[in-house]
C-alpha positions as CSV (number, residue, x, y, z in Angstrom):
1,M,110.3,91.5,163.9
2,V,109.1,90.2,160.5
3,A,109.9,92.4,157.7
4,H,107.1,92.6,155.1
5,V,108.5,92.8,151.6
6,R,106.1,94.2,149.1
7,K,106.4,92.2,145.8
8,L,106.8,94.5,142.9
9,E,104.9,93.4,139.7
10,V,107.4,93.8,136.8
11,R,105.5,94.1,133.5
12,R,106.9,91.9,130.9
13,E,107.8,93.7,127.7
14,K,105.3,92.4,125.1
15,K,107.1,91.1,122.1
16,P,105.7,91.8,118.7
17,A,104.1,88.8,117.2
18,R,106.1,87.1,114.5
19,I,104.0,86.8,111.3
20,I,105.1,83.9,109.2
21,I,103.9,84.0,105.7
22,L,104.6,82.4,102.3
23,T,105.9,85.0,99.9
24,E,104.6,85.1,96.4
25,S,107.7,83.4,95.1
26,E,107.3,80.6,97.7
27,I,103.8,80.1,96.7
28,A,104.8,79.9,93.1
29,K,107.4,77.2,94.1
30,I,104.7,75.2,95.9
31,K,102.4,75.5,92.8
32,Q,105.2,74.1,90.6
33,T,106.2,71.2,92.9
34,E,105.2,67.7,92.1
35,V,103.8,66.0,95.2
36,P,102.7,62.4,95.9
37,E,99.1,61.7,94.9
38,E,97.9,61.6,98.6
39,Y,99.1,65.2,99.1
40,V,97.5,66.8,96.0
41,T,94.3,67.8,97.9
42,A,96.3,69.4,100.7
43,K,98.3,71.3,98.1
44,D,95.2,72.6,96.4
45,W,93.7,73.7,99.6
46,L,97.0,75.4,100.6
47,L,97.0,77.4,97.3
48,I,93.2,78.2,97.7
49,S,93.9,79.4,101.3
50,C,96.7,81.6,100.0
51,Y,94.5,83.3,97.4
52,M,91.3,83.5,99.4
53,G,92.5,84.6,102.9
54,Q,90.0,82.6,105.0
55,R,90.3,80.5,108.1
56,I,90.5,76.7,107.8
57,S,87.0,76.6,109.5
58,D,85.6,78.4,106.5
59,F,87.7,77.3,103.5
60,M,87.7,73.6,104.4
61,V,83.9,73.4,104.0
62,F,83.7,75.5,100.7
63,N,81.4,73.6,98.2
64,K,80.1,74.0,94.7
65,S,76.6,75.3,95.9
66,Q,78.3,78.5,97.2
67,L,79.6,79.4,93.8
68,S,77.8,81.9,91.5
69,E,78.6,83.7,88.3
70,T,77.9,87.3,87.3
71,G,78.9,88.3,83.8
72,S,82.3,86.5,83.2
73,R,83.3,86.6,86.8
74,M,82.8,83.7,89.4
75,Y,82.2,84.4,93.1
76,I,81.8,82.5,96.3
77,T,79.3,83.5,99.0
78,F,79.6,82.2,102.5
79,V,79.1,83.1,106.2
80,Q,82.3,83.0,108.3
81,Q,81.9,80.7,111.2
82,K,83.8,83.0,113.7
83,T,82.4,86.4,112.8
84,R,79.0,85.4,111.3
85,K,79.7,87.8,108.6
86,E,78.5,87.2,105.0
87,I,81.5,87.3,102.6
88,I,81.2,87.6,98.9
89,L,84.5,87.0,97.2
90,P,85.7,86.9,93.6
91,L,87.8,83.9,92.8
92,H,91.4,84.4,92.0
93,P,92.7,82.8,88.7
94,V,94.7,80.2,90.5
95,V,91.7,79.2,92.5
96,L,89.6,79.0,89.3
97,N,92.2,76.8,87.7
98,I,92.0,74.4,90.6
99,L,88.2,74.3,90.3
100,K,88.2,73.8,86.5
101,E,90.4,70.8,86.9
102,N,87.9,69.3,89.3
103,D,84.6,70.0,87.5
104,Y,84.2,73.2,89.5
105,C,84.1,71.3,92.7
106,F,86.3,72.1,95.7
107,P,88.8,69.4,96.9
108,D,87.6,66.9,99.5
109,P,87.9,68.1,103.2
110,I,90.9,67.0,105.2
111,D,91.2,66.6,109.0
112,H,92.8,69.7,110.5
113,D,95.8,67.9,112.0
114,I,96.4,65.8,108.8
115,Y,96.3,69.0,106.8
116,N,99.0,70.6,108.9
117,R,101.3,67.7,108.6
118,R,100.9,67.5,104.9
119,I,101.3,71.2,104.0
120,R,104.6,71.1,106.0
121,K,105.8,68.1,103.9
122,I,104.6,70.0,100.7
123,A,106.6,73.1,101.8
124,R,109.7,71.0,102.5
125,L,109.4,69.3,99.1
126,A,109.1,72.8,97.6
127,G,112.4,73.8,99.2
128,I,110.9,76.4,101.6
129,N,114.1,76.2,103.7
130,E,114.7,79.8,104.8
131,Q,116.1,79.9,108.3
132,I,113.7,82.1,110.5
133,N,113.4,82.9,114.1
134,A,110.2,81.4,115.4
135,R,108.5,80.2,118.6
136,K,108.5,76.4,118.6
137,R,106.6,74.4,121.1
138,T,108.2,71.5,122.8
139,G,105.9,69.6,125.1
140,H,104.2,72.3,127.3
141,R,106.9,74.8,126.6
142,S,107.6,77.2,123.8
143,E,110.9,78.9,123.0
144,D,112.5,81.1,120.4
145,T,114.7,79.2,118.1
146,F,116.0,79.2,114.5
147,V,114.1,76.7,112.3
148,K,113.5,76.1,108.6
149,K,110.3,77.9,107.5
150,W,108.5,74.7,106.5
151,E,108.8,73.3,110.1
152,V,106.4,76.0,111.4
153,I,103.8,76.2,108.7
154,S,100.2,75.6,109.7
155,S,96.7,76.2,108.3
156,H,96.7,79.9,109.3
157,I,99.6,80.7,107.0
158,G,97.3,81.0,103.9
159,R,95.1,83.8,105.6
160,R,98.4,85.6,106.7
161,S,100.0,85.2,103.3
162,F,96.9,86.6,101.5
163,A,96.8,89.7,103.8
164,S,100.6,90.3,103.5
165,N,101.0,89.7,99.8
166,F,98.1,91.9,98.7
167,Y,98.7,94.7,101.2
168,G,99.7,97.8,99.4
169,K,98.6,96.5,96.1
170,I,94.8,96.3,96.7
171,P,93.1,99.1,98.9
172,T,93.1,97.9,102.5
173,P,89.2,98.4,102.9
174,L,88.7,95.8,100.0
175,L,91.1,93.4,101.6
176,M,89.3,93.8,104.9
177,Q,86.1,93.0,103.2
178,A,87.7,89.8,101.8
179,T,89.1,88.7,105.3
180,G,86.2,89.9,107.3
181,H,88.1,92.0,109.7
182,S,86.3,94.7,111.4
183,T,89.0,97.2,112.0
184,E,92.2,98.1,110.3
185,K,94.1,97.5,113.5
186,M,93.0,93.9,113.6
187,F,93.7,93.5,109.9
188,L,97.2,94.8,110.3
189,N,98.0,92.2,112.9
190,Y,98.1,89.8,110.0
191,I,100.7,91.7,108.0
192,N,104.3,90.7,107.8
193,H,105.7,94.2,107.6
194,N,109.2,92.9,107.1
195,S,108.4,90.9,103.9
196,H,111.6,90.7,101.8
197,E,109.8,91.1,98.6
198,R,107.9,94.2,99.8
199,L,111.3,95.7,101.0
200,A,112.9,94.8,97.6
201,T,110.1,96.5,95.8
202,L,110.5,99.6,97.9
203,G,114.2,99.5,97.2
204,N,113.6,99.3,93.4
205,Y,111.4,102.4,93.7
206,F,114.1,104.3,95.5
207,D,116.6,103.2,92.8
208,Q,114.3,104.5,90.1
209,L,113.6,107.8,91.9
210,Y,117.1,108.7,92.5
211,A,118.8,107.1,89.5
212,G,121.3,109.2,87.6
């Protein structure tokens, strides 16, 4: 007699995604770091991405013809490749300074893979060495391991850093307009809720409220 064993499907517990970002202080360190000449363009693009919150498929093709000026403020207008949404975005002062140094032209585009390799090198030069728990791919497998943050930086970090660093400082609907997210739930998937700087700020508020 053959026993029939029913296989039970055990649902794997879904682990929350780890959102890796560059904090504002880390971005400042990158901005101040001298890099080899061949890495300057990648550094400029990395800073632009951290202050504009767009995917590499959009920001790497930004060009001068998309810029416009209203009053004393400069804007960029473009259509996101993934969502087909038209985005009108005021330029952050850091982005403006990069453009001013280049006759109001964006840096030359860089191949995606080359860009990723170069921004990791830039982050290493800037001392972005915090030990973090991250999923790192080795061949066809990925596993949790402790690495230095610069090792796992990629092109998407600018978009995630923008969303996380400005969350709570700028109304969420305005940030969603900038990033092109349709729902707040989708937008919040980009937020690193455990940002040390945000937690420190919250702690400072507690200290002020309950001082004395």
